[in-house]
C-alpha positions as CSV (number, residue, x, y, z in Angstrom):
1,X,-36.3,6.6,49.2
2,X,-39.1,8.7,48.0
3,X,-38.3,10.9,45.1
4,X,-38.6,14.6,45.9
5,X,-37.5,16.3,42.7
6,X,-36.8,15.8,39.0
7,X,-33.2,15.3,39.9
8,X,-34.1,12.3,42.0
9,X,-36.2,10.8,39.2
10,X,-33.4,11.4,36.7
11,X,-30.8,9.9,39.1
12,X,-32.8,6.7,39.6
13,X,-33.5,6.4,35.8
14,X,-29.8,6.9,35.0
15,X,-28.5,4.2,37.3
16,X,-31.4,2.0,36.3
17,X,-30.4,2.2,32.6
18,X,-26.8,1.2,33.6
19,X,-27.8,-1.9,35.6
20,X,-30.3,-2.9,32.9
21,X,-27.6,-2.7,30.2
22,X,-25.2,-4.7,32.3
23,X,-27.8,-7.3,33.1
24,X,-28.8,-7.7,29.5
25,X,-25.2,-7.9,28.3
26,X,-24.3,-10.5,30.8
27,X,-27.4,-12.6,30.1
28,X,-26.6,-12.4,26.3
29,X,-23.0,-13.4,26.9
30,X,-23.7,-16.6,28.7
31,X,-22.5,-19.8,27.0
32,X,-21.3,-23.3,27.9
33,X,-17.7,-23.4,29.1
34,X,-17.7,-19.9,30.6
35,X,-16.9,-19.6,34.2
36,X,-19.1,-17.4,36.5
37,X,-15.9,-15.3,37.3
38,X,-15.5,-14.6,33.6
39,X,-19.1,-13.5,33.3
40,X,-18.8,-11.3,36.4
41,X,-15.7,-9.6,35.0
42,X,-17.8,-8.5,32.0
43,X,-20.3,-7.0,34.4
44,X,-17.5,-5.3,36.4
45,X,-15.9,-3.8,33.3
46,X,-19.2,-2.4,32.1
47,X,-20.1,-0.9,35.5
48,X,-16.7,0.8,35.5
49,X,-17.2,2.1,31.9
50,X,-20.4,3.8,33.0
51,X,-18.8,5.2,36.2
52,X,-20.9,3.1,38.4
53,X,-19.9,1.0,41.5
54,X,-21.1,-2.5,42.3
55,X,-23.6,-2.0,45.1
56,X,-23.0,-5.4,46.8
57,X,-19.3,-4.6,46.9
58,X,-19.8,-1.1,48.2
59,X,-22.5,-2.1,50.7
60,X,-21.5,-5.6,51.9
61,X,-18.0,-6.2,50.6
62,X,-19.4,-9.0,48.4
63,X,-16.7,-11.0,46.7
64,X,-17.9,-10.1,43.1
65,X,-19.3,-7.3,41.1
66,X,-22.6,-9.2,40.5
67,X,-24.4,-12.2,41.9
68,X,-24.5,-15.2,39.6
69,X,-26.6,-18.2,40.7
70,X,-26.9,-21.5,38.9
71,X,-29.4,-24.4,39.2
72,X,-29.7,-25.2,43.0
73,X,-28.4,-21.7,43.9
74,X,-31.4,-19.3,44.3
75,X,-29.5,-16.0,45.0
76,X,-26.3,-14.3,46.0
77,X,-24.1,-16.8,44.2
78,X,-20.4,-15.8,44.3
79,X,-18.7,-15.6,40.9
80,X,-15.8,-18.1,40.7
81,X,-14.5,-21.2,39.0
82,X,-17.9,-22.8,38.4
83,X,-18.2,-23.6,34.7
84,X,-21.6,-22.9,33.1
85,X,-22.9,-26.0,31.4
86,X,-25.5,-26.7,28.7
87,X,-28.9,-26.9,30.2
88,X,-28.1,-24.8,33.3
89,X,-30.6,-22.2,34.6
90,X,-28.5,-19.1,35.3
91,X,-29.6,-16.0,37.3
92,X,-27.7,-12.7,37.1
93,X,-28.5,-10.0,39.7
94,X,-26.9,-6.6,39.1
95,X,-27.1,-3.6,41.4
96,X,-25.1,-0.4,41.4
97,X,-24.5,3.0,42.7
98,X,-24.1,6.0,40.4
99,X,-24.0,9.7,41.6
100,X,-25.5,8.8,44.9
101,X,-28.4,6.7,43.6
102,X,-28.9,2.9,43.6
103,X,-30.8,0.5,41.4
104,X,-31.2,-3.2,41.5
105,X,-32.3,-5.7,38.7
106,X,-32.0,-9.3,37.7
107,X,-32.9,-11.9,35.1
108,X,-32.7,-15.6,34.4
109,X,-32.0,-17.6,31.3
110,X,-31.6,-21.3,30.4
111,X,-28.5,-22.3,28.5
112,X,-29.7,-24.5,25.5
113,X,-30.9,-27.2,25.3
114,X,-33.9,-25.8,27.2
115,X,-35.9,-28.3,29.3
116,X,-39.6,-27.6,29.3
117,X,-39.9,-27.2,33.1
118,X,-37.1,-24.6,33.0
119,X,-38.7,-22.7,30.2
120,X,-42.1,-22.8,32.1
121,X,-40.4,-21.6,35.3
122,X,-38.8,-18.6,33.6
123,X,-42.0,-17.7,31.9
124,X,-44.1,-18.0,35.1
125,X,-41.6,-15.8,37.0
126,X,-41.5,-13.1,34.3
127,X,-45.3,-13.1,34.4
128,X,-45.3,-12.9,38.2
129,X,-43.2,-9.8,37.9
130,X,-45.4,-8.2,35.3
131,X,-48.5,-8.8,37.5
132,X,-46.8,-7.6,40.6
133,X,-45.8,-4.4,38.8
134,X,-49.4,-3.8,38.0
135,X,-50.2,-3.7,41.8
136,X,-47.4,-1.2,42.6
137,X,-49.5,2.0,42.9
138,X,-49.5,4.8,45.4
139,X,-51.7,4.0,48.4
140,X,-52.1,0.4,47.4
141,X,-51.4,-2.3,50.1
142,X,-47.9,-3.7,49.8
143,X,-49.4,-7.2,50.3
144,X,-51.0,-7.0,46.8
145,X,-47.6,-7.5,45.3
146,X,-47.1,-10.7,47.1
147,X,-50.6,-11.9,46.4
148,X,-50.1,-11.4,42.6
149,X,-46.8,-13.3,42.7
150,X,-48.2,-16.2,44.8
151,X,-51.3,-16.5,42.6
152,X,-49.2,-16.6,39.4
153,X,-46.8,-19.2,40.9
154,X,-49.7,-21.5,42.0
155,X,-51.5,-21.2,38.6
156,X,-48.3,-22.5,36.9
157,X,-47.5,-25.2,39.4
158,X,-44.6,-23.6,41.1
159,X,-43.7,-22.5,44.6
160,X,-42.6,-19.1,46.0
161,X,-39.3,-18.9,48.0
162,X,-40.8,-17.2,51.0
163,X,-37.6,-15.9,52.7
164,X,-36.4,-13.9,49.7
165,X,-38.1,-10.6,49.1
166,X,-38.1,-7.3,47.4
167,X,-37.2,-4.1,49.2
168,X,-36.9,-0.3,49.1
169,X,-33.9,1.1,47.2
170,X,-32.7,4.4,46.0
171,X,-30.2,6.1,48.3
172,X,-28.8,2.7,49.4
173,X,-29.2,-0.9,48.2
174,X,-31.7,-2.0,50.9
175,X,-34.1,0.5,52.5
176,X,-37.6,0.7,53.8
177,X,-39.9,-0.8,53.0
178,X,-38.1,-4.1,53.8
179,X,-39.5,-7.6,53.1
180,X,-41.8,-7.0,50.1
181,X,-42.6,-10.7,50.2
182,X,-43.7,-12.9,47.3
183,X,-46.7,-14.3,49.0
184,X,-50.0,-12.9,50.4
185,X,-49.4,-11.7,54.0
186,X,-52.7,-10.1,55.2
187,X,-51.0,-9.0,58.4
188,X,-48.9,-6.6,56.5
189,X,-50.8,-3.3,56.7
190,X,-48.3,-1.1,54.9
191,X,-49.2,0.9,51.9
192,X,-47.0,2.2,49.1
193,X,-46.3,5.9,48.9
194,X,-46.3,8.2,45.9
195,X,-42.8,8.5,44.6
196,X,-41.4,5.6,46.6
197,X,-38.6,3.7,45.0
198,X,-38.8,-0.1,45.4
199,X,-37.3,-3.3,43.9
200,X,-39.8,-6.0,43.1
201,X,-38.3,-9.5,42.6
202,X,-40.3,-12.6,42.6
203,X,-38.5,-15.9,43.2
204,X,-40.3,-18.9,41.9
205,X,-39.1,-22.5,42.4
206,X,-39.8,-26.1,41.6
207,X,-39.4,-27.6,45.1
208,X,-38.2,-25.2,47.8
209,X,-40.1,-22.6,49.8
210,X,-37.1,-21.7,51.9
211,X,-33.4,-21.2,51.2
212,X,-30.4,-21.3,53.5
213,X,-26.9,-19.9,53.4
214,X,-24.3,-22.2,52.0
215,X,-20.9,-22.8,53.6
216,X,-19.4,-19.8,51.6
217,X,-21.4,-17.4,53.7
218,X,-23.2,-15.9,50.8
219,X,-24.9,-18.2,48.4
220,X,-28.5,-19.1,49.2
221,X,-29.7,-22.6,48.3
222,X,-32.7,-24.8,48.8
223,X,-33.2,-28.5,48.1
224,X,-30.3,-29.9,46.1
225,X,-32.7,-30.7,43.2
226,X,-34.5,-27.4,43.4
227,X,-34.5,-25.0,40.5
228,X,-35.5,-21.3,40.8
229,X,-35.8,-18.2,38.7
230,X,-35.8,-14.5,39.6
231,X,-36.6,-11.4,37.6
232,X,-36.3,-8.0,39.2
233,X,-37.1,-4.3,38.4
234,X,-36.5,-1.1,40.3
235,X,-39.5,1.1,40.0
236,X,-40.8,4.5,41.1
237,X,-44.4,4.3,42.5
238,X,-47.0,6.6,40.8
239,X,-50.8,6.8,41.0
240,X,-50.9,4.7,37.9
241,X,-48.4,2.3,36.3
242,X,-45.0,2.5,38.0
243,X,-42.0,4.1,36.3
244,X,-39.8,1.1,35.6
245,X,-36.1,2.3,35.8
246,X,-34.6,-1.0,34.7
247,X,-36.3,-1.9,31.4
248,X,-34.3,-3.3,28.6
249,X,-33.4,-0.6,26.1
250,X,-35.2,-2.3,23.3
251,X,-38.4,-1.6,25.3
252,X,-37.7,2.0,26.3
């Protein structure tokens, strides 16, 4: 969507604050011995507390309130009986609808003890998001976002998962512009528009550049030994720095 009024801006910021709180609470609650279903229940209860609805449930009938992906799982992991173990790399992706507006966010942590490669992967992916956000300006080519992500991944010795991408968001979970890829695609001639609402989400990995759907019909996985990280913000495009709707409250 493109915001057309202060009401639109306020709506995106309100739902953005909700998903950010849920994301941060879930990431902070992760500990060895917890199942992904238990972690998801925390997210579901928080969304309900704020009067928000799980966007993947509403939009796609996803079998969980949030997506929780561990180790070889890159995205769209179904919450269930899997037990979180020490040393796991865990991604939480939270998206919700509130008062007709949608926001999408995600983050990744490593359960201690933290292996050096996992810490480096998370750091590089966070940095890729920061550098991608700096390219999200009105009238800028969309492919600058992917170029920033790809350059950061390469500089840190990691790969980009090429068939996972950011997207438009706002009035629904996935909107135009679709396929805001994490690599430089010079054939993409699209430009960002003033007031456009988009989700930017780099996926960096140790081995895989492609992921495929698992037998459960949802979870996306690469090589069995692959590790990946994802960080995601919903933003409103301006002529300068974007308005980030999904910042942690400590940074607001």
